[in-house]
SEKOL-972172 format. One record per residue (C-alpha): residue in three letters; chain; residue number from 0; x, y, z. Coordinates in pm, 1 decimal, padded with zeros to 6 digits. Layout:
SEKOL-972172
residuo = ALA | cadena = A | num = NUM | xx = X | yy = Y | zz = Z $
...
//
This chain:
SEKOL-972172
residuo = ILE | cadena = A | num = 0 | xx = -02485.2 | yy = 09416.6 | zz = -09042.9 $
residuo = ILE | cadena = A | num = 1 | xx = -02735.1 | yy = 09698.3 | zz = -08989.6 $
residuo = LYS | cadena = A | num = 2 | xx = -02500.6 | yy = 09887.5 | zz = -08757.8 $
residuo = SER | cadena = A | num = 3 | xx = -02199.1 | yy = 09876.0 | zz = -08985.5 $
residuo = PRO | cadena = A | num = 4 | xx = -02228.1 | yy = 09705.2 | zz = -09327.1 $
residuo = LYS | cadena = A | num = 5 | xx = -01877.0 | yy = 09819.4 | zz = -09423.3 $
residuo = ARG | cadena = A | num = 6 | xx = -01730.6 | yy = 09625.9 | zz = -09132.8 $
residuo = VAL | cadena = A | num = 7 | xx = -01904.8 | yy = 09310.8 | zz = -09251.4 $
residuo = LEU | cadena = A | num = 8 | xx = -01743.6 | yy = 09360.0 | zz = -09592.0 $
residuo = GLU | cadena = A | num = 9 | xx = -01404.0 | yy = 09401.9 | zz = -09426.3 $
residuo = LEU | cadena = A | num = 10 | xx = -01461.7 | yy = 09086.1 | zz = -09222.7 $
residuo = PHE | cadena = A | num = 11 | xx = -01542.8 | yy = 08901.9 | zz = -09546.0 $
residuo = HIS | cadena = A | num = 12 | xx = -01209.0 | yy = 09015.7 | zz = -09690.8 $
residuo = LYS | cadena = A | num = 13 | xx = -01025.9 | yy = 08898.3 | zz = -09379.8 $
residuo = VAL | cadena = A | num = 14 | xx = -01184.7 | yy = 08554.6 | zz = -09389.4 $
residuo = ASN | cadena = A | num = 15 | xx = -01128.7 | yy = 08525.4 | zz = -09764.5 $
residuo = GLU | cadena = A | num = 16 | xx = -00760.0 | yy = 08616.7 | zz = -09731.9 $
residuo = ARG | cadena = A | num = 17 | xx = -00704.0 | yy = 08362.2 | zz = -09458.1 $
residuo = LEU | cadena = A | num = 18 | xx = -00881.3 | yy = 08085.0 | zz = -09649.1 $
residuo = PHE | cadena = A | num = 19 | xx = -00730.1 | yy = 08164.4 | zz = -09987.6 $
residuo = ASP | cadena = A | num = 20 | xx = -00409.2 | yy = 08342.1 | zz = -09893.6 $
residuo = ARG | cadena = A | num = 21 | xx = -00104.3 | yy = 08339.2 | zz = -10116.6 $
residuo = SER | cadena = A | num = 22 | xx = 00132.4 | yy = 08061.8 | zz = -10016.4 $
residuo = SER | cadena = A | num = 23 | xx = 00470.5 | yy = 08138.6 | zz = -09867.4 $
residuo = THR | cadena = A | num = 24 | xx = 00763.1 | yy = 08080.2 | zz = -10100.1 $
residuo = LEU | cadena = A | num = 25 | xx = 00956.0 | yy = 07920.2 | zz = -09815.3 $
residuo = LYS | cadena = A | num = 26 | xx = 00868.0 | yy = 07628.6 | zz = -09591.9 $
residuo = LYS | cadena = A | num = 27 | xx = 00833.8 | yy = 07719.5 | zz = -09225.1 $
residuo = GLU | cadena = A | num = 28 | xx = 01166.7 | yy = 07562.5 | zz = -09133.4 $
residuo = GLU | cadena = A | num = 29 | xx = 01339.3 | yy = 07748.2 | zz = -09420.4 $
residuo = LEU | cadena = A | num = 30 | xx = 01190.3 | yy = 08080.8 | zz = -09312.8 $
residuo = ASP | cadena = A | num = 31 | xx = 01282.5 | yy = 08018.8 | zz = -08948.8 $
residuo = LYS | cadena = A | num = 32 | xx = 01638.7 | yy = 07941.0 | zz = -09054.5 $
residuo = TRP | cadena = A | num = 33 | xx = 01662.5 | yy = 08262.1 | zz = -09261.8 $
residuo = LEU | cadena = A | num = 34 | xx = 01524.5 | yy = 08472.1 | zz = -08977.8 $
residuo = LYS | cadena = A | num = 35 | xx = 01765.9 | yy = 08327.5 | zz = -08722.8 $
residuo = GLU | cadena = A | num = 36 | xx = 02061.4 | yy = 08376.3 | zz = -08956.3 $
residuo = ASN | cadena = A | num = 37 | xx = 01966.9 | yy = 08737.5 | zz = -09031.0 $
residuo = ALA | cadena = A | num = 38 | xx = 01835.7 | yy = 08850.2 | zz = -08692.8 $
residuo = ALA | cadena = A | num = 39 | xx = 02044.9 | yy = 09129.9 | zz = -08543.7 $
residuo = ASP | cadena = A | num = 40 | xx = 02088.7 | yy = 09224.1 | zz = -08180.7 $
residuo = LEU | cadena = A | num = 41 | xx = 01908.7 | yy = 09557.0 | zz = -08170.8 $
residuo = GLU | cadena = A | num = 42 | xx = 02025.4 | yy = 09705.1 | zz = -07842.2 $
residuo = PRO | cadena = A | num = 43 | xx = 02401.5 | yy = 09737.6 | zz = -07918.2 $
residuo = HIS | cadena = A | num = 44 | xx = 02316.7 | yy = 09901.4 | zz = -08250.3 $
residuo = LEU | cadena = A | num = 45 | xx = 02088.3 | yy = 10161.5 | zz = -08092.5 $
residuo = ILE | cadena = A | num = 46 | xx = 02331.4 | yy = 10227.7 | zz = -07809.2 $
residuo = LYS | cadena = A | num = 47 | xx = 02596.6 | yy = 10301.5 | zz = -08070.7 $
residuo = ILE | cadena = A | num = 48 | xx = 02362.9 | yy = 10544.7 | zz = -08248.5 $
residuo = ASP | cadena = A | num = 49 | xx = 02249.5 | yy = 10730.5 | zz = -07935.6 $
residuo = SER | cadena = A | num = 50 | xx = 02298.4 | yy = 10565.4 | zz = -07597.9 $
residuo = ALA | cadena = A | num = 51 | xx = 02120.4 | yy = 10840.8 | zz = -07402.7 $
residuo = LEU | cadena = A | num = 52 | xx = 01813.3 | yy = 10821.4 | zz = -07625.5 $
residuo = TRP | cadena = A | num = 53 | xx = 01801.7 | yy = 10442.5 | zz = -07604.7 $
residuo = GLU | cadena = A | num = 54 | xx = 01815.9 | yy = 10469.5 | zz = -07225.6 $
residuo = GLU | cadena = A | num = 55 | xx = 01522.9 | yy = 10712.0 | zz = -07246.4 $
residuo = ALA | cadena = A | num = 56 | xx = 01332.7 | yy = 10462.6 | zz = -07462.7 $
residuo = GLN | cadena = A | num = 57 | xx = 01403.9 | yy = 10183.0 | zz = -07216.5 $
residuo = ASN | cadena = A | num = 58 | xx = 01282.8 | yy = 10396.3 | zz = -06926.7 $
residuo = PHE | cadena = A | num = 59 | xx = 00962.9 | yy = 10468.3 | zz = -07118.6 $
residuo = TYR | cadena = A | num = 60 | xx = 00922.9 | yy = 10096.3 | zz = -07187.0 $
residuo = LYS | cadena = A | num = 61 | xx = 00966.5 | yy = 09990.6 | zz = -06823.6 $
residuo = GLU | cadena = A | num = 62 | xx = 00727.4 | yy = 10252.3 | zz = -06687.2 $
residuo = PHE | cadena = A | num = 63 | xx = 00461.0 | yy = 10208.9 | zz = -06951.3 $
residuo = ASP | cadena = A | num = 64 | xx = 00477.4 | yy = 09828.7 | zz = -06960.8 $
residuo = GLN | cadena = A | num = 65 | xx = 00399.9 | yy = 09803.9 | zz = -06590.9 $
residuo = ARG | cadena = A | num = 66 | xx = 00117.0 | yy = 10056.6 | zz = -06613.4 $
residuo = ALA | cadena = A | num = 67 | xx = -00026.0 | yy = 09884.1 | zz = -06920.7 $
residuo = LYS | cadena = A | num = 68 | xx = -00032.4 | yy = 09542.4 | zz = -06753.1 $
residuo = GLU | cadena = A | num = 69 | xx = -00229.9 | yy = 09684.5 | zz = -06463.0 $
residuo = LYS | cadena = A | num = 70 | xx = -00476.2 | yy = 09853.4 | zz = -06698.4 $
residuo = LEU | cadena = A | num = 71 | xx = -00525.9 | yy = 09539.3 | zz = -06908.3 $
residuo = LYS | cadena = A | num = 72 | xx = -00619.7 | yy = 09341.2 | zz = -06597.1 $
residuo = GLU | cadena = A | num = 73 | xx = -00939.0 | yy = 09545.8 | zz = -06588.8 $
residuo = ILE | cadena = A | num = 74 | xx = -01045.9 | yy = 09420.2 | zz = -06933.1 $
residuo = PRO | cadena = A | num = 75 | xx = -01240.0 | yy = 09089.9 | zz = -06923.2 $
residuo = PHE | cadena = A | num = 76 | xx = -01079.4 | yy = 08945.1 | zz = -07237.5 $
residuo = ALA | cadena = A | num = 77 | xx = -00733.6 | yy = 08920.2 | zz = -07389.5 $
residuo = MET | cadena = A | num = 78 | xx = -00612.8 | yy = 09188.6 | zz = -07628.0 $
residuo = GLY | cadena = A | num = 79 | xx = -00316.5 | yy = 09182.8 | zz = -07863.8 $
residuo = GLY | cadena = A | num = 80 | xx = 00026.8 | yy = 09279.1 | zz = -07739.2 $
residuo = GLY | cadena = A | num = 81 | xx = 00240.3 | yy = 09563.1 | zz = -07866.4 $
residuo = GLY | cadena = A | num = 82 | xx = 00488.6 | yy = 09568.7 | zz = -08150.4 $
residuo = HIS | cadena = A | num = 83 | xx = 00848.3 | yy = 09671.9 | zz = -08090.0 $
residuo = TYR | cadena = A | num = 84 | xx = 00733.6 | yy = 09990.4 | zz = -07923.0 $
residuo = PRO | cadena = A | num = 85 | xx = 01067.9 | yy = 10084.0 | zz = -07755.9 $
residuo = LEU | cadena = A | num = 86 | xx = 01213.4 | yy = 10092.7 | zz = -08109.3 $
residuo = LEU | cadena = A | num = 87 | xx = 00920.0 | yy = 10303.6 | zz = -08231.9 $
residuo = TYR | cadena = A | num = 88 | xx = 00969.3 | yy = 10546.9 | zz = -07943.9 $
residuo = PHE | cadena = A | num = 89 | xx = 01341.8 | yy = 10569.4 | zz = -08023.5 $
residuo = LEU | cadena = A | num = 90 | xx = 01282.3 | yy = 10626.9 | zz = -08395.7 $
residuo = VAL | cadena = A | num = 91 | xx = 01019.1 | yy = 10895.2 | zz = -08349.2 $
residuo = ARG | cadena = A | num = 92 | xx = 01224.2 | yy = 11079.8 | zz = -08090.2 $
residuo = ARG | cadena = A | num = 93 | xx = 01536.9 | yy = 11067.5 | zz = -08305.7 $
residuo = LEU | cadena = A | num = 94 | xx = 01392.2 | yy = 11132.3 | zz = -08651.8 $
residuo = LYS | cadena = A | num = 95 | xx = 01111.3 | yy = 11370.4 | zz = -08548.9 $
residuo = PRO | cadena = A | num = 96 | xx = 00877.1 | yy = 11257.5 | zz = -08830.7 $
residuo = GLY | cadena = A | num = 97 | xx = 00595.4 | yy = 11477.0 | zz = -08947.4 $
residuo = VAL | cadena = A | num = 98 | xx = 00364.6 | yy = 11185.8 | zz = -09032.8 $
residuo = VAL | cadena = A | num = 99 | xx = 00357.9 | yy = 10831.2 | zz = -08898.1 $
residuo = VAL | cadena = A | num = 100 | xx = 00105.7 | yy = 10572.1 | zz = -09019.4 $
residuo = GLU | cadena = A | num = 101 | xx = 00038.9 | yy = 10252.3 | zz = -08828.6 $
residuo = THR | cadena = A | num = 102 | xx = -00194.3 | yy = 09958.0 | zz = -08879.0 $
residuo = GLY | cadena = A | num = 103 | xx = -00314.8 | yy = 09749.4 | zz = -08586.9 $
residuo = VAL | cadena = A | num = 104 | xx = -00377.5 | yy = 09953.7 | zz = -08273.3 $
residuo = SER | cadena = A | num = 105 | xx = -00541.1 | yy = 09697.6 | zz = -08044.1 $
residuo = SER | cadena = A | num = 106 | xx = -00490.0 | yy = 09815.7 | zz = -07684.3 $
residuo = GLY | cadena = A | num = 107 | xx = -00243.0 | yy = 10083.9 | zz = -07796.9 $
residuo = PHE | cadena = A | num = 108 | xx = 00114.1 | yy = 09990.0 | zz = -07700.3 $
residuo = SER | cadena = A | num = 109 | xx = 00274.7 | yy = 10120.2 | zz = -08019.1 $
residuo = THR | cadena = A | num = 110 | xx = 00028.7 | yy = 10409.5 | zz = -08041.4 $
residuo = GLN | cadena = A | num = 111 | xx = 00121.4 | yy = 10533.5 | zz = -07694.7 $
residuo = ALA | cadena = A | num = 112 | xx = 00493.0 | yy = 10505.0 | zz = -07773.1 $
residuo = ILE | cadena = A | num = 113 | xx = 00463.4 | yy = 10703.1 | zz = -08096.1 $
residuo = LEU | cadena = A | num = 114 | xx = 00239.4 | yy = 10972.8 | zz = -07951.2 $
residuo = LYS | cadena = A | num = 115 | xx = 00446.7 | yy = 11013.3 | zz = -07634.6 $
residuo = ALA | cadena = A | num = 116 | xx = 00761.2 | yy = 11059.6 | zz = -07843.3 $
residuo = MET | cadena = A | num = 117 | xx = 00578.8 | yy = 11312.6 | zz = -08061.4 $
residuo = GLN | cadena = A | num = 118 | xx = 00465.0 | yy = 11503.5 | zz = -07754.1 $
residuo = ILE | cadena = A | num = 119 | xx = 00823.6 | yy = 11534.0 | zz = -07632.4 $
residuo = ASN | cadena = A | num = 120 | xx = 00936.6 | yy = 11633.6 | zz = -07981.7 $
residuo = GLY | cadena = A | num = 121 | xx = 00665.6 | yy = 11898.5 | zz = -07997.5 $
residuo = SER | cadena = A | num = 122 | xx = 00559.8 | yy = 11791.2 | zz = -08348.3 $
residuo = GLY | cadena = A | num = 123 | xx = 00415.0 | yy = 11507.3 | zz = -08553.3 $
residuo = LYS | cadena = A | num = 124 | xx = 00083.3 | yy = 11345.8 | zz = -08643.7 $
residuo = LEU | cadena = A | num = 125 | xx = -00013.8 | yy = 10979.1 | zz = -08615.0 $
residuo = TYR | cadena = A | num = 126 | xx = -00269.7 | yy = 10812.9 | zz = -08840.8 $
residuo = SER | cadena = A | num = 127 | xx = -00386.4 | yy = 10468.0 | zz = -08731.3 $
residuo = SER | cadena = A | num = 128 | xx = -00591.2 | yy = 10193.9 | zz = -08895.7 $
residuo = ASP | cadena = A | num = 129 | xx = -00767.6 | yy = 09929.7 | zz = -08688.6 $
residuo = PHE | cadena = A | num = 130 | xx = -01074.3 | yy = 09707.2 | zz = -08687.3 $
residuo = PRO | cadena = A | num = 131 | xx = -01302.7 | yy = 09647.0 | zz = -08386.3 $
residuo = LEU | cadena = A | num = 132 | xx = -01314.7 | yy = 09305.9 | zz = -08223.2 $
residuo = PHE | cadena = A | num = 133 | xx = -01616.7 | yy = 09086.3 | zz = -08289.4 $
residuo = ARG | cadena = A | num = 134 | xx = -01826.3 | yy = 08916.3 | zz = -08019.6 $
residuo = VAL | cadena = A | num = 135 | xx = -01741.3 | yy = 09199.8 | zz = -07777.5 $
residuo = LYS | cadena = A | num = 136 | xx = -01991.9 | yy = 09459.9 | zz = -07660.4 $
residuo = ASP | cadena = A | num = 137 | xx = -01899.6 | yy = 09814.4 | zz = -07770.3 $
residuo = PRO | cadena = A | num = 138 | xx = -01561.0 | yy = 09702.7 | zz = -07910.3 $
residuo = GLU | cadena = A | num = 139 | xx = -01470.2 | yy = 10052.8 | zz = -08029.2 $
residuo = LYS | cadena = A | num = 140 | xx = -01406.0 | yy = 10170.4 | zz = -07673.5 $
residuo = TYR | cadena = A | num = 141 | xx = -01123.1 | yy = 09921.5 | zz = -07631.2 $
residuo = ILE | cadena = A | num = 142 | xx = -00921.8 | yy = 10039.6 | zz = -07932.5 $
residuo = GLY | cadena = A | num = 143 | xx = -00626.3 | yy = 10232.4 | zz = -07792.2 $
residuo = VAL | cadena = A | num = 144 | xx = -00746.7 | yy = 10191.2 | zz = -07434.8 $
residuo = LEU | cadena = A | num = 145 | xx = -00389.3 | yy = 10239.7 | zz = -07310.2 $
residuo = VAL | cadena = A | num = 146 | xx = -00338.4 | yy = 10572.9 | zz = -07485.7 $
residuo = ASP | cadena = A | num = 147 | xx = -00324.0 | yy = 10875.6 | zz = -07255.4 $
residuo = GLU | cadena = A | num = 148 | xx = -00605.8 | yy = 11120.7 | zz = -07321.7 $
residuo = GLU | cadena = A | num = 149 | xx = -00367.9 | yy = 11416.2 | zz = -07341.0 $
residuo = LEU | cadena = A | num = 150 | xx = -00188.6 | yy = 11257.2 | zz = -07637.1 $
residuo = LYS | cadena = A | num = 151 | xx = -00493.2 | yy = 11206.4 | zz = -07858.1 $
residuo = LYS | cadena = A | num = 152 | xx = -00486.4 | yy = 11556.5 | zz = -08007.6 $
residuo = ASP | cadena = A | num = 153 | xx = -00207.3 | yy = 11439.4 | zz = -08240.1 $
residuo = TRP | cadena = A | num = 154 | xx = -00385.4 | yy = 11116.5 | zz = -08333.6 $
residuo = LYS | cadena = A | num = 155 | xx = -00639.2 | yy = 11034.5 | zz = -08603.9 $
residuo = LEU | cadena = A | num = 156 | xx = -00792.7 | yy = 10688.3 | zz = -08576.9 $
residuo = PHE | cadena = A | num = 157 | xx = -00973.2 | yy = 10501.4 | zz = -08855.9 $
residuo = ILE | cadena = A | num = 158 | xx = -01158.5 | yy = 10183.9 | zz = -08753.1 $
residuo = GLU | cadena = A | num = 159 | xx = -01299.5 | yy = 10038.7 | zz = -09077.2 $
residuo = GLY | cadena = A | num = 160 | xx = -01010.1 | yy = 09801.3 | zz = -09147.6 $
residuo = ASP | cadena = A | num = 161 | xx = -00704.9 | yy = 09848.3 | zz = -09368.2 $
residuo = ARG | cadena = A | num = 162 | xx = -00883.7 | yy = 09809.4 | zz = -09703.2 $
residuo = ILE | cadena = A | num = 163 | xx = -01103.4 | yy = 10108.7 | zz = -09627.8 $
residuo = SER | cadena = A | num = 164 | xx = -00890.0 | yy = 10301.0 | zz = -09379.9 $
residuo = LEU | cadena = A | num = 165 | xx = -00552.5 | yy = 10304.6 | zz = -09558.2 $
residuo = PRO | cadena = A | num = 166 | xx = -00688.5 | yy = 10463.4 | zz = -09879.7 $
residuo = LYS | cadena = A | num = 167 | xx = -00866.7 | yy = 10723.4 | zz = -09663.7 $
residuo = ILE | cadena = A | num = 168 | xx = -00548.0 | yy = 10799.0 | zz = -09471.8 $
residuo = CYS | cadena = A | num = 169 | xx = -00347.1 | yy = 10830.2 | zz = -09792.7 $
residuo = SER | cadena = A | num = 170 | xx = -00601.4 | yy = 11075.3 | zz = -09932.1 $
residuo = GLU | cadena = A | num = 171 | xx = -00537.8 | yy = 11306.2 | zz = -09635.0 $
residuo = ILE | cadena = A | num = 172 | xx = -00157.2 | yy = 11309.8 | zz = -09635.4 $
residuo = ASP | cadena = A | num = 173 | xx = 00119.7 | yy = 11400.7 | zz = -09878.0 $
residuo = HIS | cadena = A | num = 174 | xx = 00398.9 | yy = 11184.9 | zz = -09738.8 $
residuo = ILE | cadena = A | num = 175 | xx = 00468.7 | yy = 10906.5 | zz = -09488.4 $
residuo = ASP | cadena = A | num = 176 | xx = 00788.9 | yy = 10928.3 | zz = -09285.5 $
residuo = ILE | cadena = A | num = 177 | xx = 00741.9 | yy = 10607.1 | zz = -09086.1 $
residuo = PHE | cadena = A | num = 178 | xx = 00504.1 | yy = 10319.3 | zz = -09160.3 $
residuo = HIS | cadena = A | num = 179 | xx = 00444.3 | yy = 10055.6 | zz = -08892.2 $
residuo = TYR | cadena = A | num = 180 | xx = 00248.2 | yy = 09745.6 | zz = -08993.7 $
residuo = ASP | cadena = A | num = 181 | xx = 00095.4 | yy = 09527.1 | zz = -08723.0 $
residuo = SER | cadena = A | num = 182 | xx = -00252.1 | yy = 09430.8 | zz = -08846.1 $
residuo = ASP | cadena = A | num = 183 | xx = -00363.2 | yy = 09161.4 | zz = -09094.6 $
residuo = LYS | cadena = A | num = 184 | xx = -00097.5 | yy = 08889.0 | zz = -09084.5 $
residuo = SER | cadena = A | num = 185 | xx = -00197.6 | yy = 08736.5 | zz = -09418.5 $
residuo = TYR | cadena = A | num = 186 | xx = 00032.9 | yy = 08758.7 | zz = -09719.0 $
residuo = LYS | cadena = A | num = 187 | xx = -00232.2 | yy = 08935.5 | zz = -09926.7 $
residuo = GLY | cadena = A | num = 188 | xx = -00308.4 | yy = 09179.9 | zz = -09646.7 $
residuo = ARG | cadena = A | num = 189 | xx = 00055.7 | yy = 09286.7 | zz = -09628.6 $
residuo = GLU | cadena = A | num = 190 | xx = 00075.5 | yy = 09315.2 | zz = -10007.9 $
residuo = PHE | cadena = A | num = 191 | xx = -00231.7 | yy = 09537.4 | zz = -10014.4 $
residuo = ALA | cadena = A | num = 192 | xx = -00095.7 | yy = 09767.1 | zz = -09745.0 $
residuo = LEU | cadena = A | num = 193 | xx = 00240.6 | yy = 09823.8 | zz = -09914.9 $
residuo = LYS | cadena = A | num = 194 | xx = 00079.4 | yy = 09876.5 | zz = -10254.9 $
residuo = THR | cadena = A | num = 195 | xx = -00160.1 | yy = 10132.2 | zz = -10106.9 $
residuo = ILE | cadena = A | num = 196 | xx = 00099.9 | yy = 10339.5 | zz = -09924.2 $
residuo = ALA | cadena = A | num = 197 | xx = 00370.7 | yy = 10318.1 | zz = -10193.4 $
residuo = PRO | cadena = A | num = 198 | xx = 00283.7 | yy = 10654.8 | zz = -10359.2 $
residuo = LYS | cadena = A | num = 199 | xx = 00331.8 | yy = 10828.3 | zz = -10022.3 $
residuo = MET | cadena = A | num = 200 | xx = 00676.0 | yy = 10678.8 | zz = -09953.1 $
residuo = ASP | cadena = A | num = 201 | xx = 01023.0 | yy = 10777.8 | zz = -10068.1 $
residuo = LYS | cadena = A | num = 202 | xx = 01380.6 | yy = 10660.0 | zz = -10010.6 $
residuo = LYS | cadena = A | num = 203 | xx = 01395.3 | yy = 10826.8 | zz = -09669.3 $
residuo = SER | cadena = A | num = 204 | xx = 01074.6 | yy = 10664.3 | zz = -09544.0 $
residuo = LEU | cadena = A | num = 205 | xx = 01102.8 | yy = 10381.6 | zz = -09291.1 $
residuo = ILE | cadena = A | num = 206 | xx = 00896.9 | yy = 10062.3 | zz = -09284.7 $
residuo = ILE | cadena = A | num = 207 | xx = 00861.4 | yy = 09843.2 | zz = -08975.7 $
residuo = PHE | cadena = A | num = 208 | xx = 00681.9 | yy = 09508.3 | zz = -09013.8 $
residuo = ASP | cadena = A | num = 209 | xx = 00577.3 | yy = 09311.9 | zz = -08707.0 $
residuo = ASP | cadena = A | num = 210 | xx = 00547.5 | yy = 08929.7 | zz = -08696.1 $
residuo = ILE | cadena = A | num = 211 | xx = 00743.1 | yy = 08860.3 | zz = -09014.4 $
residuo = HIS | cadena = A | num = 212 | xx = 00775.2 | yy = 08496.3 | zz = -08908.9 $
residuo = ASN | cadena = A | num = 213 | xx = 00408.3 | yy = 08433.3 | zz = -09000.2 $
residuo = ASN | cadena = A | num = 214 | xx = 00486.9 | yy = 08390.8 | zz = -09369.3 $
residuo = SER | cadena = A | num = 215 | xx = 00758.5 | yy = 08472.6 | zz = -09624.8 $
residuo = HIS | cadena = A | num = 216 | xx = 00613.6 | yy = 08810.1 | zz = -09729.5 $
residuo = PHE | cadena = A | num = 217 | xx = 00897.6 | yy = 09018.9 | zz = -09585.1 $
residuo = TYR | cadena = A | num = 218 | xx = 01161.5 | yy = 08779.5 | zz = -09721.1 $
residuo = ASP | cadena = A | num = 219 | xx = 01002.7 | yy = 08791.7 | zz = -10068.2 $
residuo = TYR | cadena = A | num = 220 | xx = 00948.6 | yy = 09167.8 | zz = -10062.9 $
residuo = VAL | cadena = A | num = 221 | xx = 01309.6 | yy = 09264.2 | zz = -09995.3 $
residuo = ARG | cadena = A | num = 222 | xx = 01433.9 | yy = 09024.5 | zz = -10261.0 $
residuo = GLU | cadena = A | num = 223 | xx = 01182.5 | yy = 09103.7 | zz = -10533.3 $
residuo = ASN | cadena = A | num = 224 | xx = 01252.6 | yy = 09476.4 | zz = -10489.7 $
residuo = ASN | cadena = A | num = 225 | xx = 01632.7 | yy = 09441.4 | zz = -10451.6 $
residuo = ILE | cadena = A | num = 226 | xx = 01621.8 | yy = 09602.4 | zz = -10107.6 $
residuo = THR | cadena = A | num = 227 | xx = 01952.6 | yy = 09580.9 | zz = -09924.6 $
residuo = ASP | cadena = A | num = 228 | xx = 01897.9 | yy = 09826.5 | zz = -09638.7 $
residuo = TYR | cadena = A | num = 229 | xx = 01678.6 | yy = 09592.4 | zz = -09435.6 $
residuo = LYS | cadena = A | num = 230 | xx = 01722.9 | yy = 09440.3 | zz = -09091.3 $
residuo = VAL | cadena = A | num = 231 | xx = 01559.7 | yy = 09168.0 | zz = -08885.8 $
residuo = PHE | cadena = A | num = 232 | xx = 01521.4 | yy = 09205.0 | zz = -08508.5 $
residuo = PHE | cadena = A | num = 233 | xx = 01400.2 | yy = 08961.4 | zz = -08243.6 $
residuo = PHE | cadena = A | num = 234 | xx = 01164.0 | yy = 09102.8 | zz = -07982.9 $
residuo = ILE | cadena = A | num = 235 | xx = 00963.6 | yy = 08911.7 | zz = -07718.5 $
residuo = ASN | cadena = A | num = 236 | xx = 00938.3 | yy = 08580.9 | zz = -07905.4 $
residuo = LYS | cadena = A | num = 237 | xx = 00874.7 | yy = 08728.3 | zz = -08248.6 $
residuo = TYR | cadena = A | num = 238 | xx = 01060.7 | yy = 08880.9 | zz = -08540.9 $
residuo = VAL | cadena = A | num = 239 | xx = 01037.4 | yy = 09239.3 | zz = -08663.9 $
residuo = GLY | cadena = A | num = 240 | xx = 01140.1 | yy = 09348.0 | zz = -09014.4 $
residuo = PHE | cadena = A | num = 241 | xx = 01289.4 | yy = 09692.3 | zz = -09075.1 $
residuo = ILE | cadena = A | num = 242 | xx = 01345.6 | yy = 09868.4 | zz = -09408.2 $
residuo = GLY | cadena = A | num = 243 | xx = 01532.8 | yy = 10196.9 | zz = -09428.5 $
residuo = GLU | cadena = A | num = 244 | xx = 01837.5 | yy = 10365.9 | zz = -09283.5 $
residuo = LEU | cadena = A | num = 245 | xx = 01869.1 | yy = 10308.7 | zz = -08910.2 $
residuo = SER | cadena = A | num = 246 | xx = 02130.5 | yy = 10560.6 | zz = -08800.7 $
//
């Protein structure tokens, strides 16, 4: 508490949201059924868009995945896995965004993918929101532990949790080209994030939501806002939601 009172407040919000979270509008079996019926096979779609670039993304994935597994063996506790980082690499390389915002860094799978693609592009800035682990000594040093040092010049990391970090990020930028959400899995947490970033988004902005099988937030969001340009992808035993034009 003495070291970081703001983090204690953020932890309180996290606990409160999990205990008193908004209920899903669908039962688990109904949501699972909708996800399975709407899940698309990503690879053929990306090959059709740009087969050479997708091959590049796959090569990045294979090389980095092996290196990351070796690095994570050195850490004495389990850390969260990555989102659909081959897709993130592909999108950043293809669209060459000026600003990408992500929530949920953990060990840094998605962060590395975004920053590596930006390095090759020669442009772009990544803003990330995360929250240190509890019951771990010096938890800050593990955030983004997989990210290459040479890539960090294009990265700004905020570690006070989404409720504090996202407003700070939005105060520093004019526009978000790509938003990747992979932090608080609660319904209310996702609602807060989208409400906060909304003024910085436009019709060309892309939204990628990880773990949309946790609750019906993504399902409800696309319907309540009459969004038709959305897709659902399956990646390593979980579902990813995508909003925007993927071409």
